[in-house]
C-alpha positions as CSV (number, residue, x, y, z in Angstrom):
1,M,-18.0,15.8,19.5
2,E,-19.5,19.2,19.0
3,G,-17.9,20.9,15.9
4,L,-16.4,17.7,14.6
5,E,-19.5,15.8,13.4
6,K,-19.0,16.8,9.7
7,V,-15.2,16.4,9.4
8,A,-14.0,13.7,7.1
9,H,-11.1,12.4,9.2
10,P,-11.8,9.0,10.9
11,C,-9.6,9.8,13.8
12,F,-11.3,13.2,14.5
13,S,-14.9,11.9,14.2
14,I,-16.5,8.6,15.0
15,E,-19.1,9.4,12.3
16,A,-16.3,9.6,9.7
17,A,-14.7,6.5,11.1
18,H,-17.8,4.5,10.1
19,K,-17.8,6.0,6.6
20,F,-14.3,6.5,5.3
21,V,-11.0,4.7,4.8
22,R,-7.6,6.3,5.6
23,L,-4.1,5.4,4.4
24,H,-0.8,6.0,6.2
25,L,2.2,6.4,4.0
26,P,5.6,5.5,5.7
27,V,7.8,8.0,3.9
28,A,9.3,9.7,7.0
29,P,11.9,7.5,8.7
30,E,14.0,10.1,10.5
31,C,13.1,11.9,13.7
32,N,14.2,15.1,15.3
33,I,13.8,13.9,18.9
34,K,14.5,10.6,20.6
35,C,11.7,9.4,22.8
36,S,12.7,7.0,25.6
37,Y,9.6,4.8,24.9
38,C,10.0,4.5,21.2
39,H,11.8,1.8,19.2
40,R,11.1,2.0,15.5
41,K,11.3,-1.3,13.7
42,F,10.8,-1.0,9.9
43,D,10.5,-4.7,9.2
44,C,8.0,-6.0,11.7
45,V,4.7,-7.1,10.3
46,N,3.5,-8.8,13.4
47,E,3.1,-5.7,15.5
48,N,0.3,-3.1,15.5
49,R,1.6,0.0,17.2
50,P,2.9,3.5,16.1
51,G,6.4,3.6,14.6
52,V,6.2,0.2,13.0
53,T,6.1,-0.4,9.2
54,S,7.0,-3.2,6.8
55,S,9.1,-0.8,4.7
56,V,9.9,2.9,4.0
57,L,8.5,4.3,0.8
58,S,9.8,6.9,-1.6
59,P,7.3,9.6,-2.6
60,E,7.0,8.0,-6.0
61,E,6.3,4.6,-4.4
62,A,3.8,6.2,-2.1
63,L,1.9,7.6,-5.0
64,E,1.6,4.1,-6.5
65,K,0.3,2.8,-3.2
66,V,-2.4,5.5,-3.3
67,K,-3.5,4.5,-6.8
68,V,-3.9,0.9,-5.7
69,V,-5.7,1.8,-2.5
70,I,-8.2,4.1,-4.3
71,K,-9.1,1.2,-6.6
72,K,-9.6,-1.2,-3.6
73,F,-11.3,1.3,-1.3
74,P,-13.3,3.9,-3.3
75,N,-14.2,5.6,0.0
76,L,-10.6,6.5,0.8
77,K,-10.8,10.0,2.1
78,I,-7.7,10.7,4.1
79,V,-4.0,10.1,3.3
80,G,-1.7,10.7,6.2
81,I,2.0,10.5,7.1
82,A,2.5,9.1,10.5
83,G,6.2,8.1,10.4
84,P,7.8,5.8,11.2
85,G,9.7,9.0,12.3
86,D,8.4,12.6,12.3
87,A,6.7,13.9,9.2
88,L,8.5,17.3,9.5
89,A,11.9,15.8,10.2
90,N,11.5,14.5,6.7
91,S,10.1,17.6,5.2
92,G,11.4,17.0,1.6
93,A,9.8,13.5,1.3
94,T,6.7,14.6,3.1
95,F,5.8,17.6,1.0
96,K,6.9,15.9,-2.3
97,T,4.5,13.0,-1.5
98,L,1.7,15.4,-0.9
99,R,2.4,17.3,-4.1
100,L,2.4,14.1,-6.2
101,I,-0.8,12.9,-4.7
102,R,-2.5,16.2,-5.2
103,A,-1.6,16.3,-8.8
104,Y,-3.1,12.8,-9.2
105,N,-6.2,13.4,-7.0
106,K,-7.9,16.7,-6.0
107,E,-10.4,15.1,-3.5
108,I,-8.2,13.3,-1.0
109,E,-7.5,15.2,2.2
110,F,-4.2,15.2,3.9
111,C,-3.0,14.8,7.5
112,F,0.1,14.1,9.4
113,S,1.4,13.5,12.9
114,T,4.4,15.3,14.5
115,N,6.0,16.1,17.8
116,G,5.6,19.8,16.8
117,V,9.2,20.7,17.1
118,D,9.6,21.8,13.5
119,L,6.0,22.9,12.8
120,V,6.4,26.6,12.9
121,K,9.3,26.4,10.4
122,Y,7.3,24.5,7.9
123,L,3.8,26.1,8.4
124,P,3.8,27.9,5.0
125,E,4.5,24.6,3.3
126,I,1.9,22.9,5.4
127,Q,-0.7,25.4,4.3
128,D,0.4,25.4,0.7
129,G,0.2,21.6,0.7
130,G,-3.4,21.6,1.7
131,V,-3.0,19.8,5.0
132,K,-6.3,19.9,6.9
133,Y,-5.6,17.8,9.9
134,I,-2.6,17.6,12.2
135,T,-1.9,15.5,15.3
136,I,0.7,16.6,17.8
137,T,2.0,14.3,20.5
138,I,2.4,16.1,23.8
139,N,3.2,13.9,26.7
140,S,4.2,16.5,29.3
141,R,4.4,20.2,30.1
142,K,7.0,19.8,32.9
143,V,10.7,19.9,32.3
144,E,11.5,17.3,35.0
145,V,9.1,14.8,33.3
146,A,10.1,15.7,29.7
147,R,13.8,15.1,30.4
148,T,12.9,11.5,31.2
149,L,10.6,11.1,28.2
150,Y,13.1,12.5,25.7
151,K,16.8,11.5,25.4
152,W,17.7,14.2,23.0
153,A,16.4,16.8,20.6
154,R,17.9,18.2,17.4
155,K,18.0,22.0,17.0
156,G,19.4,22.5,13.6
157,D,22.8,20.8,13.6
158,V,23.0,20.8,17.4
159,F,21.9,17.9,19.6
160,L,20.4,19.0,23.0
161,K,20.2,16.6,26.0
162,G,18.8,16.6,29.4
163,A,16.9,19.6,30.7
164,N,18.0,21.6,27.6
165,A,16.3,19.2,25.3
166,A,13.2,19.1,27.5
167,K,12.9,22.9,27.6
168,F,13.4,23.1,23.8
169,I,10.7,20.6,23.0
170,L,8.2,22.1,25.4
171,Q,8.8,25.6,24.0
172,R,8.6,24.5,20.4
173,Q,5.3,22.6,21.0
174,E,3.7,25.6,22.6
175,E,4.8,27.7,19.7
176,A,3.4,25.2,17.3
177,L,0.0,25.2,19.0
178,E,-0.1,29.0,18.9
179,A,0.9,29.1,15.2
180,L,-1.9,26.8,14.2
181,Q,-4.6,29.0,15.7
182,G,-6.7,30.7,13.1
183,T,-5.3,28.6,10.2
184,G,-8.4,26.4,9.8
185,I,-6.4,23.3,10.4
186,H,-8.0,20.8,12.7
187,L,-5.8,19.9,15.6
188,K,-5.7,16.7,17.6
189,I,-3.4,16.0,20.5
190,N,-2.1,12.5,21.3
191,T,-0.9,12.0,24.9
192,L,0.7,8.7,26.1
193,Y,-0.5,7.8,29.6
194,I,2.4,6.3,31.5
195,P,1.6,5.2,35.1
196,G,4.0,6.7,37.6
197,V,5.6,9.0,35.0
198,N,3.2,11.6,33.6
199,D,-0.2,10.3,34.8
200,F,-0.4,13.1,37.4
201,E,-0.4,15.8,34.7
202,T,-3.0,14.5,32.3
203,E,-5.6,17.1,33.2
204,S,-3.2,20.0,33.1
205,I,-2.1,18.9,29.6
206,V,-5.7,18.6,28.4
207,R,-6.5,22.1,29.8
208,F,-3.4,23.5,28.3
209,V,-4.0,22.3,24.7
210,K,-7.7,23.3,24.9
211,G,-6.5,26.8,25.6
212,K,-4.3,26.6,22.6
213,G,-7.0,25.5,20.1
214,A,-7.0,21.7,20.2
215,E,-10.3,20.2,19.2
216,I,-9.9,16.6,20.4
217,V,-7.5,14.6,22.6
218,N,-6.4,11.0,22.3
219,I,-5.2,9.7,25.6
220,M,-3.4,6.5,24.7
221,P,-2.1,3.6,26.7
222,F,1.7,3.5,26.8
223,I,2.9,0.3,25.2
224,P,6.1,-1.1,26.9
225,T,8.4,-1.8,24.0
226,P,11.5,-4.1,24.2
227,G,14.8,-2.3,23.7
228,T,13.6,1.0,25.3
229,Y,14.1,2.7,28.7
230,F,10.5,2.1,29.5
231,E,10.3,-1.6,28.4
232,N,9.6,-2.9,31.9
233,F,7.2,-0.1,33.0
234,P,3.6,-1.1,33.6
235,M,0.7,-0.4,31.2
236,V,-2.3,1.5,32.5
237,S,-5.3,-0.8,33.1
238,R,-8.3,-0.6,30.8
239,K,-10.5,0.4,33.7
240,T,-8.2,3.3,34.8
241,L,-7.8,4.5,31.2
242,N,-11.5,4.5,30.6
243,Y,-12.0,6.5,33.8
244,V,-9.3,9.1,32.8
245,Q,-10.8,9.5,29.4
246,Q,-14.3,9.9,30.8
247,E,-13.0,12.6,33.2
248,M,-11.2,14.4,30.5
249,S,-14.2,14.4,28.2
250,S,-15.7,17.1,30.3
251,I,-12.8,19.3,29.1
252,L,-12.3,18.3,25.5
253,P,-13.8,15.5,23.3
254,Q,-11.9,12.3,23.4
255,M,-10.9,9.9,20.6
256,W,-12.5,6.8,22.1
257,H,-12.0,4.6,19.0
258,C,-8.2,4.9,18.6
259,R,-6.4,1.7,17.5
260,Q,-2.8,3.1,17.9
261,C,-2.2,2.4,14.2
262,R,1.0,1.5,12.4
263,A,2.9,3.9,10.2
264,D,1.6,2.0,7.2
265,A,-2.0,1.3,8.2
266,V,-4.7,1.2,5.6
267,G,-8.4,0.7,5.8
268,N,-11.2,1.5,8.2
269,V,-10.1,2.5,11.7
270,L,-12.9,0.5,13.2
271,N,-12.2,-2.6,11.1
272,E,-8.4,-2.4,10.7
273,K,-6.6,-3.6,7.7
274,P,-3.3,-2.7,9.1
275,F,-0.5,-3.1,6.7
276,F,0.9,-3.8,3.3
277,T,2.7,-7.0,2.6
278,E,6.0,-7.0,0.8
279,K,4.2,-7.7,-2.5
280,E,3.4,-5.0,-4.9
281,G,0.1,-4.1,-6.6
282,G,-3.3,-5.1,-5.4
283,E,-2.1,-8.3,-3.8
284,G,0.2,-6.2,-1.6
285,L,-2.9,-4.6,0.1
286,L,-4.4,-7.8,1.4
287,S,-5.4,-7.3,5.0
288,P,-4.6,-10.0,7.6
289,G,-8.3,-11.0,7.5
290,E,-8.3,-11.2,3.7
291,R,-5.0,-13.1,3.6
292,G,-6.7,-15.5,6.0
293,K,-9.5,-16.2,3.6
294,E,-7.1,-17.1,0.9
295,E,-4.3,-18.6,2.8
296,A,-5.4,-19.7,6.3
297,S,-5.1,-23.4,6.6
298,P,-4.6,-25.9,9.4
299,P,-1.1,-25.2,10.9
300,D,1.8,-27.4,9.8
301,K,3.2,-30.1,12.0
302,G,5.3,-28.5,14.7
303,I,3.2,-25.3,14.6
304,I,0.8,-24.3,17.4
305,R,-2.1,-22.0,16.4
306,F,-3.3,-19.5,19.0
307,A,-6.4,-17.3,19.0
308,V,-6.0,-14.0,21.0
309,T,-8.5,-11.5,22.2
310,S,-7.1,-8.0,22.1
311,K,-8.3,-4.4,21.7
312,N,-5.0,-2.8,20.8
313,G,-3.3,-5.6,18.9
314,Y,-0.4,-5.6,21.4
315,V,-1.6,-6.9,24.7
316,V,-4.1,-9.6,25.6
317,D,-6.5,-7.1,27.1
318,Q,-10.1,-8.2,26.2
319,H,-12.8,-10.4,27.7
320,F,-13.6,-13.3,25.4
321,G,-17.3,-12.6,25.6
322,H,-16.9,-9.0,24.4
323,A,-14.6,-9.8,21.4
324,L,-15.8,-9.0,17.9
325,D,-12.8,-10.7,16.4
326,L,-9.8,-12.9,17.2
327,L,-6.2,-12.4,16.3
328,I,-4.8,-15.7,14.9
329,Y,-1.1,-16.5,15.3
330,D,1.1,-19.5,14.4
331,A,3.9,-20.2,16.8
332,S,6.9,-22.4,16.4
333,A,10.3,-22.7,18.2
334,A,11.7,-20.3,15.6
335,A,9.1,-17.6,15.2
336,I,5.6,-16.2,16.0
337,K,3.6,-15.3,12.8
338,F,0.5,-13.3,12.6
339,I,-2.0,-15.1,10.3
340,E,-5.3,-13.1,10.3
341,R,-7.9,-11.2,12.1
342,R,-10.9,-13.5,12.3
343,R,-14.5,-12.2,12.8
344,I,-16.3,-13.9,15.6
345,D,-18.9,-11.4,16.9
346,K,-19.7,-11.1,20.6
347,Y,-20.4,-14.3,22.5
348,C,-21.6,-12.4,25.5
349,L,-24.9,-10.7,25.0
350,G,-25.8,-10.5,28.7
351,E,-24.4,-10.2,32.1
352,S,-23.8,-13.9,32.6
353,C,-21.9,-14.3,29.2
354,E,-24.1,-17.4,28.6
355,D,-25.6,-17.8,25.1
356,P,-27.7,-20.4,23.2
357,E,-26.0,-23.6,22.1
358,E,-26.2,-22.6,18.5
359,K,-24.0,-19.6,19.2
360,M,-21.4,-21.8,20.9
361,K,-21.3,-24.1,17.8
362,L,-20.4,-21.1,15.7
363,V,-17.7,-20.1,18.1
364,K,-16.2,-23.6,18.2
365,G,-16.2,-23.6,14.4
366,K,-14.2,-20.4,14.4
367,L,-11.7,-22.1,16.8
368,S,-11.5,-25.5,15.2
369,D,-8.0,-25.1,13.8
370,C,-6.6,-23.5,17.0
371,Q,-4.9,-25.3,19.9
372,G,-4.7,-22.4,22.2
373,L,-6.9,-19.4,23.2
374,L,-5.4,-16.5,25.1
375,V,-7.9,-14.1,26.8
376,M,-8.0,-11.5,29.6
377,R,-11.2,-13.1,30.9
378,I,-13.7,-15.7,30.0
379,G,-17.0,-16.9,31.5
380,D,-17.1,-20.3,33.2
381,V,-19.8,-21.7,30.8
382,P,-18.0,-21.0,27.5
383,R,-14.7,-22.0,29.1
384,R,-15.9,-25.4,30.1
385,S,-17.6,-25.9,26.7
386,L,-14.5,-25.0,24.8
387,E,-12.1,-27.0,26.9
388,K,-14.2,-30.1,26.2
389,T,-13.0,-29.8,22.6
390,G,-9.4,-30.0,23.7
391,L,-8.7,-26.3,23.4
392,Y,-6.1,-25.0,25.8
393,I,-7.3,-21.7,27.4
394,K,-5.1,-19.2,29.2
395,I,-6.3,-16.2,31.2
396,T,-3.6,-13.5,31.1
397,Y,-2.9,-9.9,30.8
398,N,0.4,-9.8,28.9
399,K,2.0,-8.7,25.7
400,I,0.7,-11.0,22.9
401,E,4.1,-12.3,21.8
402,D,5.3,-12.9,25.3
403,A,2.1,-14.7,26.2
404,I,2.2,-16.9,23.1
405,R,5.9,-17.7,23.6
406,E,5.2,-18.8,27.2
407,D,2.2,-20.9,26.3
408,Y,3.8,-22.4,23.2
409,K,6.5,-23.8,25.6
410,I,3.8,-25.2,27.9
411,L,1.9,-26.9,25.1
412,N,4.9,-28.1,23.3
413,E,6.5,-29.7,26.4
414,S,3.2,-31.2,27.6
415,G,2.3,-32.7,24.3
416,L,-1.2,-31.1,24.5
417,R,-0.9,-29.7,21.0
418,E,-1.6,-33.1,19.6
């Protein structure tokens, strides 16, 4: 990523991602547009996707979180506002939060994400607040596509719909890109890739934003979210997404390491510690993996424990042999609960995915409290070895909660969980 090697933001630079921690503060609940693919749930701690947070914070509460995180993560470098709505649709809370943090700490750098609609209006406050990094989500440059992607847009006190909303959003986004040129603010563009909707214009979007000063692009897989217009639309395959990203890398650098973080994410992007619990203070910053070290225990009677291989934390989309960690869930008839992220390291070190017996012993130890394993793929040798222990293995490409719900029913009704 020429020109981005020395920046401190983990999302803008893979080098920074290895070194620094970032914190998202969920102080911005409102939005100025309505995306047809977005459903913001403030109370869901079992999902890892943009727009989700355990709670919305006041600026004062956000400052207290920053103080705790700095103690826990001395390498905290970036504090950002990524929702759960739009940072600039909540300008009062956003800029107050930045002022409080700056008065407490002069070294932390600021970022936020936005749809760009209100950016020009608040550019003076953005610069005065010391914001060094901005991400703008641009999913289309065509009115006919944008009117499908966006249900409405707010222009002052007026709500626009249909083609009027689409034209308004596209115009405001272009003005935002132009306004940022020459400010010294680093600009990243997020683009959701939705098969059959906007996939045909990916290249034109990337070329457009390059011409307007963007330094890096993050082409993200669209996540079908229940309760939205697009809930039954297909996700792009990992193979296709990788191909598109590779092609676009000849135009602009790509953010290959994106994890599609929650609005309250905290920790290293490459080793996610995704969210606060409802507790306060230091205990409230335990990551799923850390909670597992203290609390993980064999599931209670009536509970079935699943291990899942996933790259994005939403879909079962990873080969077992390539997984560095497993997502552990407890399922019951009433609920599905995320327990921890459990380090496992790669089982597959070669083309055949076979490995020494000692390696398999370690893997079995990591799975000893689980009754089910959900994977996108798994080699025959490890599958046979694990199934001999009584582990139920399912090969699937499905949303995690849907897959668990389906296989919980199978295990529960068959009596295999015993």
